[in-house]
N, C-alpha and C positions, 0 to 999 in steps of 0.2 A: 393836156388832152393832143397829145404828137399823136394819138391813134388815127389811122385813117378808116372813116366807115365805108363796106362797100355795099352796105342795102340800108332801108328803114329797118329792119331787125335787128341790126347793129346798133342803129341809133336808138332804138324802144328799148334796149336793156342798159340804158346807162342810168346810173343811179347818183344822185345827188343826196350829200351828208348833211346838206343846211336846211332840206325840204323840210316843212311840216306834210301833213295832207292836210288839206283842207275838210272839216265837217262838210256834209251833205244835205241840204236844210230839206226839210218837210215841208212838202205843199202842201199836202191836205190839212194842216192845220190852219193855214192863212185863209182857205176856204169860208165866206161868207153863209152863216147860216140863216136860213129863214124859215118865217112861221108857214105851215101849210094855210093855202088860201082858193077860194076859186075864183077862177078866173075865165075870161073870154079870150078867145081868140079869133081876130077880125081877118078878112082879107079887103082891101081897098085900093081900089085906083081913083077917084073923085077926088079932083080937088090939085094932083099932083102932075098934070101934063101925061096924063095916059100910064106913068110908072108904079108899077105894083109894091106895096109896103105890106107886112102884118103888123096890126094892132094886136094891143094885151091889156084889154080892159077889164076892170075889178079887184086893181090891187091895192090895199089898203094900207098904208105902214106911212112913216116919216118919209120927208123929202131925200133923204140920205138912204136909205133903205130901198127905196125903187131907184134911186140914180148906181146902185149897186146889184142890183137886181137887171138893169140895163145895159150895163158894164160885161156883167157875167154874160148874159145873152148873146151879147155882139161882138164878146170875144170868143164865144163856143163854136158860131155860124159863122164867123168869119167877113162879119158886115156891119156897115154906117147904120147908125139910127138916132132918136131922140126921144124926149120926153118931153111931152105937152098935154097940161090940163091932167094931170095924173095916168095918163096913158102911154105905154111906152109904145114908138112905133119903128119897127125894124124894117131896113132895108130891102123889098126883095118878097117873093112868095117862099119864105119858109117855114108856114104853120105847120106842116108834118114835123119838122125836124124840131121846131122849137118847143113843140107839146110833148115830144119824149123828153127833150132837156128838162123840161117842167114838171113832167112826172116824174122821172127819177128825183128830181130835188124834194118831192111831197107833194105837190099841189094838184089840185082838180083844173082840170081843162076842160074847156068846153070848145067845141069848134064852132064857128059861126059864119055863115055865107058860105058861097060858091064851094 
């Protein structure tokens, strides 16, 4: 490799004989599958020092299923949250975005409050 590269294009043309291309992962397979349910999306700021949250009620399933749904929602919205008493609590007022995400998953959502 005594050749001098004058641009990034020259560097991009390098071919390595001993490297195999890595297979691309299919991320659509790893997405969790949910059963269609009737859920309620609530808006609340009581008991949280004025901080607004979105609360999802009505999910019936195992604790691992509700945990997976909460994780999926938090990742797609990009905020934090928690699970308490079978309710998913998402930080901030993201009802419209969460309702759209859940409808795309096949759930039926009812907007409750404010």
